[in-house]
N, C-alpha and C positions, 0 to 999 in steps of 0.2 A: 502493501499500497505505497504512495505517494502521502508528502507533509500539504495538507493545506495552508496557502496563505492569506490571511485579509486583512486589504489596508478600506478603513474606511476611515469618511471622512467628515467630517461636524464644523457648520456654520453659523454659528450660534448672533442670534440678535446682539442687536448693537449693545444692550443695555441688561443682557442678562450672560455675555460671557465667561463672569464670574463662577456663576449658577451650573453651566449647560459645563465645565472646568469643575468644580466637587461633583455636581450626579456620576463624571466620566471616569475620575481621582476613585470614587467610590471604587467603581470594576477591579480596579489593581488586583488589589489580596486576593479575594476572593477568586477573580479568572489566575493569577501566579499558580493558587495553589488544588487547580484542579491537576487531576494526574494527565490531561491529554496535551496538555495548554507545553508546552514548549517559552517560547515567546509574549509576553505581551507588553508591548512601548509605549508611551503617552509622549505625542511631542502636538508644541502649538507655534502658528508662526505669526507672524505680524506685521506688518504694514510701516512704513517708509516712517511713520510716525509714532510707531513701535506700539500701536493699535492692532491689540488679538484680532484675526481674521477670520480663525483658523482651529482648528483641534486634526490634530491625526492620531489613529492608533495605526500598528504594525501590529498584528499577531501570529504565532506558525503552533498548528496543530498538527498533532502526530498523522492521525487519520481523515477522515471525514467524520466515522463514527464521535470521532472525539468534540468537533465542531457542536453536531450533532446534540450533544451534549451539555454542552456549551450554553449552546441555544436555549434547551429546555428547564436551566438554572433558575431557583426562586433572585436570582442574584441581577441577573440580567432583563427577566422578563420587569421587575423593579425600572430599569434604571432606561428599560425600552421607553414603557410607560411615562414614566416622568422626564424624558430629554425632551419628544418634542415641543413640547411650547417655547422653548428656551432658544431653538431652531430658527430659519430666515428657509432655511427648506427644510427636504428630506436627507438624513443620510445618508450618502455615498460612500457603497460598500462594491467593491471588488475583490472577491473567491477564488483568484488563483491555487492551479493544482502548479508542483513541482517539476517540471522537469529533469532537472542536473540538479540536485542544489546538495550541498556537502554535509 
């Protein structure tokens, strides 16, 4: 089975960037504790004025079953229900299947 890579991008409303950041940050420890999670890193992007324009999650799961497990956890369902109101547009998620990685 090949590893599954997830790239998720979040575009917060200008006055909701701290709220979005807190919601996503609350996912870090429980997700990293999942048996099938190999990497869960959180990044922010700022414009030239230093204003946060987006957040990005880079995730690696050992296989598709591990990603399915993640998406069915209470912490995942809770974050998905909370984050929507703080975003300008829907979360952009790309799920990539590893072809040649180490």
